[in-house]
C-alpha positions in Angstrom: 46.3 12.2 -94.5 43.7 10.2 -96.5 39.9 10.7 -95.9 37.4 8.1 -97.4 34.1 9.7 -98.4 31.9 6.8 -99.9 28.5 6.4 -98.1 26.8 4.5 -100.0 29.2 1.9 -101.7 28.6 -1.6 -101.7 30.5 -4.1 -99.8 32.9 -5.8 -102.0 31.4 -8.5 -104.0 34.4 -11.3 -103.1 33.9 -10.3 -99.5 30.2 -10.2 -99.7 30.0 -13.5 -101.4 31.7 -14.7 -98.0 29.0 -13.6 -95.9 26.2 -16.4 -95.7 26.7 -18.3 -92.7 27.8 -21.7 -93.0 25.9 -24.7 -90.7 28.5 -26.4 -88.1 28.0 -29.4 -86.1 28.8 -27.8 -83.2 28.0 -28.4 -79.3 27.6 -26.5 -76.6 31.3 -25.5 -75.1 32.3 -25.5 -71.9 34.9 -23.2 -70.4 37.6 -23.1 -67.7 38.3 -19.9 -66.1 41.5 -18.5 -65.1 42.0 -15.1 -62.8 44.8 -13.2 -62.1 45.3 -12.1 -58.4 45.4 -8.7 -57.3 48.3 -6.5 -57.1 49.6 -6.2 -53.5 50.4 -2.2 -52.3 52.9 -1.6 -49.7 50.7 0.4 -47.9 47.0 0.8 -49.1 45.7 -2.3 -50.3 45.4 -4.6 -53.6 44.8 -3.1 -57.2 42.4 -5.4 -59.3 43.5 -5.3 -63.0 41.3 -4.5 -65.5 41.3 -6.5 -69.3 40.1 -4.6 -72.2 41.8 -6.4 -75.1 42.8 -9.9 -75.9 45.1 -11.3 -78.8 45.1 -14.6 -80.4 47.9 -16.2 -78.4 46.1 -15.5 -75.1 48.2 -12.2 -74.4 46.1 -9.2 -72.8 46.1 -5.6 -71.6 44.1 -3.3 -69.7 45.2 -0.9 -66.7 44.9 -0.7 -62.8 45.0 2.1 -60.3 48.4 2.9 -58.8 49.7 2.3 -55.6 50.3 5.2 -53.3 52.9 6.2 -52.8 55.2 3.8 -53.9 54.2 4.1 -57.5 52.9 7.5 -57.7 51.5 10.6 -55.5 49.5 11.8 -58.6 49.0 9.1 -61.3 45.4 7.7 -61.2 45.6 4.7 -64.1 48.7 2.6 -65.1 48.7 0.9 -68.5 49.1 -2.8 -68.4 50.3 -5.8 -70.6 50.2 -9.5 -69.7 52.3 -12.1 -72.1 50.2 -15.6 -72.8 50.1 -17.2 -69.1 52.3 -14.7 -67.4 52.6 -11.9 -65.1 51.0 -8.7 -65.8 53.6 -5.9 -66.5 52.9 -2.1 -66.1 54.0 -0.1 -69.1 55.9 2.9 -69.3 53.7 6.1 -68.6 53.8 8.4 -71.7 55.5 11.5 -71.5 52.8 13.9 -71.7 50.1 12.2 -69.6 48.9 14.1 -66.6 47.6 12.8 -63.3 45.1 10.6 -64.9 47.6 8.4 -66.5 47.1 6.0 -69.2 45.3 2.8 -70.3 45.8 -0.1 -72.7 43.1 -1.1 -75.0 44.2 -3.6 -77.2 47.4 -6.1 -78.0 48.9 -7.4 -81.8 49.9 -10.8 -82.2 53.5 -9.9 -82.0 52.8 -8.0 -78.4 52.7 -4.2 -79.4 50.5 -2.9 -77.4 47.6 0.1 -78.2 46.3 2.6 -75.7 45.6 6.3 -74.8 47.0 8.5 -72.3 45.3 11.4 -70.6 46.5 14.8 -71.4 45.2 18.3 -71.1 43.4 20.3 -68.4 42.1 17.5 -66.2 42.7 15.0 -68.6 40.3 16.3 -71.1 42.5 15.2 -74.1 42.7 11.4 -75.1 45.5 11.3 -77.2 46.2 7.6 -78.7 49.5 5.7 -78.3 51.4 2.7 -79.1 53.8 0.8 -77.0 56.1 -1.2 -79.2 57.6 -4.6 -78.2 60.9 -3.5 -78.9 60.4 -0.8 -76.3 60.0 2.2 -78.4 57.3 4.1 -78.3 54.9 6.2 -80.7 51.8 9.0 -80.1 49.0 9.1 -82.6 48.7 12.6 -83.8 45.1 13.5 -84.2 42.9 14.1 -87.3 43.5 18.1 -88.5 41.3 19.9 -86.5 40.9 17.6 -83.5 42.7 17.2 -80.2 41.6 13.6 -79.2 42.8 10.2 -81.0 41.4 7.7 -78.7 41.9 4.3 -80.1 39.3 1.7 -79.4 40.7 -1.7 -81.0 43.6 -2.7 -83.0 44.0 -6.2 -84.8 46.6 -8.5 -84.9 48.3 -6.6 -87.8 48.5 -3.5 -85.7 45.7 -1.7 -87.5 44.4 0.8 -85.2 40.8 2.2 -85.0 39.3 5.2 -83.2 37.9 8.3 -83.5 39.6 11.8 -84.1 38.4 15.5 -84.9 34.4 13.6 -85.0 35.4 10.9 -87.7 36.2 7.5 -87.2 39.8 6.7 -88.2 42.1 3.6 -89.0 45.8 4.2 -88.5 48.6 2.0 -89.4 52.5 2.5 -89.1 52.1 6.2 -88.4 49.6 7.0 -91.3 46.1 8.0 -90.1 42.9 7.6 -92.6 39.5 9.0 -91.7 35.8 8.3 -92.6 33.9 11.2 -93.6 30.5 9.8 -92.0 27.9 12.1 -94.2 25.1 11.9 -93.9 25.6 11.5 -90.4 27.9 13.9 -88.2 30.5 12.3 -85.6 31.5 8.9 -85.4 34.0 6.1 -84.3 35.3 3.3 -85.3 34.8 0.6 -82.3 36.4 -2.8 -83.9 38.6 -4.4 -86.6 39.0 -7.8 -87.9 41.9 -9.6 -88.6 41.2 -8.7 -92.3 40.8 -5.2 -92.1 37.1 -4.7 -91.7 36.5 -1.8 -89.6 33.0 -1.0 -87.6 31.3 1.7 -85.6 28.5 4.2 -85.8 27.6 7.6 -86.4 25.4 10.0 -85.7 23.2 11.1 -82.7 24.0 8.1 -80.5 20.3 8.6 -78.8 18.5 9.8 -82.2 19.3 8.3 -85.3 22.7 6.7 -84.7 23.8 3.8 -87.6 26.3 1.5 -87.5 28.8 1.0 -90.3 31.2 -1.6 -92.2 34.1 0.2 -93.8 36.1 -2.1 -95.7 38.8 -0.6 -98.2 37.2 2.4 -99.8 33.7 0.8 -99.2 31.3 2.0 -96.4 27.9 0.1 -95.9 25.7 1.3 -93.3 23.7 -1.1 -91.5 19.9 -0.7 -90.3 18.8 -1.7 -87.1 16.1 -4.3 -86.8 12.5 -3.3 -87.5 10.8 -1.3 -85.0 14.3 0.5 -83.6 15.2 3.9 -85.2 19.2 3.3 -83.7 22.0 0.9 -84.7 25.9 0.5 -83.3 28.5 -2.1 -84.2 30.9 -3.2 -82.3 32.9 -6.1 -83.2 33.2 -7.6 -87.0 35.2 -11.1 -88.3 37.4 -11.6 -91.6 34.1 -12.4 -93.3 32.9 -9.2 -92.8 30.1 -10.4 -90.2 29.2 -7.4 -87.8 27.8 -7.6 -84.5 26.3 -5.1 -82.3 23.0 -3.7 -81.2 19.7 -2.0 -82.3 18.2 0.2 -80.0 15.4 2.5 -78.8 16.7 5.3 -76.6 13.5 5.9 -74.3 12.5 3.6 -72.8 16.1 2.7 -73.0 15.8 -1.0 -74.9 18.8 -2.9 -77.0 18.5 -6.0 -78.9 21.6 -7.8 -80.0 22.3 -7.5 -83.8 24.1 -9.5 -86.4 24.9 -8.2 -90.2 25.9 -11.0 -92.6 25.6 -9.1 -95.8 23.1 -5.5 -95.2 20.0 -6.9 -93.7 19.8 -6.9 -89.6 19.5 -10.2 -87.8 17.7 -9.9 -84.7 20.0 -12.5 -82.4 17.6 -14.4 -79.9 17.8 -14.1 -76.0 17.0 -16.3 -73.3 13.5 -16.1 -72.3 12.7 -13.4 -69.7 15.5 -10.9 -71.3 14.5 -8.3 -73.0 17.3 -6.1 -73.8 20.7 -6.7 -74.7 24.1 -6.3 -77.0 26.4 -8.5 -78.9 30.1 -7.4 -78.4 32.5 -9.3 -80.8 32.7 -12.3 -82.7 35.4 -14.3 -84.2 36.4 -15.9 -87.3 34.7 -18.9 -86.3 31.0 -17.0 -85.8 31.3 -17.5 -81.8 29.5 -14.2 -80.4 29.8 -12.6 -77.1 27.2 -10.4 -75.4 25.2 -9.5 -72.5 21.4 -9.1 -71.6 19.1 -8.3 -68.8 15.6 -8.1 -68.1 12.8 -7.9 -65.2 13.3 -10.1 -62.3 16.1 -11.8 -63.7 19.8 -11.6 -63.0 21.9 -9.8 -66.0 23.6 -12.4 -68.0 26.7 -13.0 -70.4 25.4 -14.6 -73.4 27.4 -16.5 -76.3 25.8 -17.6 -79.6 26.7 -20.6 -81.5 25.5 -21.4 -84.8 22.2 -19.0 -84.2 21.7 -20.5 -80.4 21.9 -18.5 -77.4 23.5 -20.0 -74.3 24.2 -18.3 -70.7 27.8 -18.1 -70.3 27.1 -19.3 -66.5 25.5 -22.7 -67.9 28.8 -23.3 -70.1 31.5 -23.1 -66.9 33.2 -26.4 -66.0 32.1 -27.5 -62.4 34.6 -25.7 -60.0 35.5 -22.7 -62.4 35.3 -19.4 -61.4 32.3 -17.2 -62.9 33.1 -15.0 -65.7 32.1 -11.4 -65.5 31.3 -8.4 -68.2 33.3 -10.0 -71.4 34.9 -7.5 -73.5 36.7 -9.7 -75.8 37.2 -12.9 -78.1 40.0 -14.5 -80.2 40.7 -16.6 -82.8 40.7 -19.7 -80.4 37.3 -18.9 -78.6 39.0 -17.1 -75.7 37.0 -15.1 -73.5 38.3 -12.2 -71.7 36.3 -11.0 -68.8 37.1 -7.4 -67.9 37.4 -7.4 -63.9 40.1 -9.1 -62.6 40.6 -9.9 -65.6 39.3 -13.6 -66.1 40.2 -15.7 -69.2 37.8 -17.9 -70.4 39.1 -20.8 -72.6 37.2 -23.8 -74.2 37.8 -27.3 -72.7 37.2 -30.7 -73.6 37.7 -29.9 -76.8 40.1 -31.6 -79.6 43.7 -30.2 -79.9 42.4 -29.9 -83.4 39.3 -27.2 -82.7 41.5 -24.6 -83.8 38.9 -22.0 -83.6 37.4 -22.8 -80.5 33.6 -23.2 -81.9 33.2 -26.5 -80.1 33.8 -28.9 -83.8 36.3 -29.6 -85.9 35.5 -28.7 -89.3 36.1 -26.8 -92.5 36.9 -23.7 -90.5 39.7 -25.4 -88.9 40.6 -27.2 -92.1 41.0 -23.5 -93.2 42.8 -22.4 -90.5 45.8 -25.4 -90.8 45.7 -25.0 -95.0 46.6 -21.4 -94.5 49.5 -22.4 -92.8 50.7 -25.0 -94.8 54.5 -25.2 -95.3 54.8 -21.6 -94.1 57.6 -20.3 -92.0 55.4 -18.0 -90.6 52.7 -20.3 -89.8 49.8 -19.8 -87.1 51.2 -21.7 -84.1 47.4 -23.0 -83.8 48.2 -25.3 -86.9 51.3 -26.9 -85.7 49.4 -29.8 -83.7 52.2 -32.1 -82.9 54.9 -29.2 -82.1 57.0 -30.1 -84.7 58.1 -26.9 -86.0 56.1 -26.9 -89.2 52.8 -27.7 -90.7 52.3 -30.5 -92.8 50.6 -33.8 -93.2 51.1 -35.2 -89.4 49.0 -31.9 -88.5 46.4 -32.5 -91.2 46.0 -36.6 -90.4 45.7 -35.5 -86.7 42.7 -32.9 -87.7 41.2 -35.2 -90.0 41.2 -38.2 -87.1 39.3 -35.5 -85.2 36.6 -34.4 -87.5 33.1 -33.1 -86.2 34.1 -34.3 -82.7 31.7 -33.0 -79.9 32.8 -31.0 -77.2 
């Protein structure tokens, strides 16, 4: 196992140069919402699924409680995977799980599912694991001196991130690397981009915690917005844009925060909202989060090109509501944990590959990255002929800068 200790290294110049936010001619999206029906038990009612992770093809994972007695007389949580548009499937219980069971937290492009099982006395040990799409299973061993290896996220390529032995970690194909959080103690990685940018926080979460961006051997500490002593990072995209929140512990106030290079940017909240957080960002720069305030209902939020929208105002007529959003994918789909529910941008061109409500250079980049490749991004094959070529490019250019 390797430990990275470079607390003040600069983010790589080649990556930092890509951190300037571009200007797009984006319009408001609308979202249609699909909800999965609960599992019906034989004897004791229904079991609602909870979604936790979403991949770029629309597959999701999560967990639900077990039915008594036909599924288990002792287990509490069952890990779940659902293929794109399919039926949720209960994953095999890890061999060392105790009565609390197991939960899934993320799913790769290949359909490998990452999660954790409850082990030890009263389920106090959280041990990471991978359910591979070929049916095999791997347990994520903790870092030296640790017992827990709980993962929080995985990217499309299978890079798992989490916390073990008090340190943030990244894990790939059986090899764990930990990050030395000095000058802070105790850290956790909460998110990872498709390019391997890992984010999280270290330090006392109620006093001095700092968000970090970890890429290669480089670690950047991300300051909170002025007036806030604490910062926490929850998500990142492949350009290194990081989102999370700045925090005052007492009285508890949080402000949604974006970091492009190193300076914090306070994201706007709707009028009347005084505390909130950003939860994730995709490669198109679409950010999701939430906010609340005195005398106003809590709201799920979307930021597009620096403008904030209540998600409830963007739902197509007749669509179900979206609850707490927990993940966003490359196409702009939003996973709401309870149900779960999947919000998909609608009224958009097939050429809006990034789901950011416009057809522009971001979509062109996605298409060109798959040009002529046998391992192309399926979003780029616009006519479904099995190859990304001039026909797809012509379709995209014909829809350029469409408003949604």
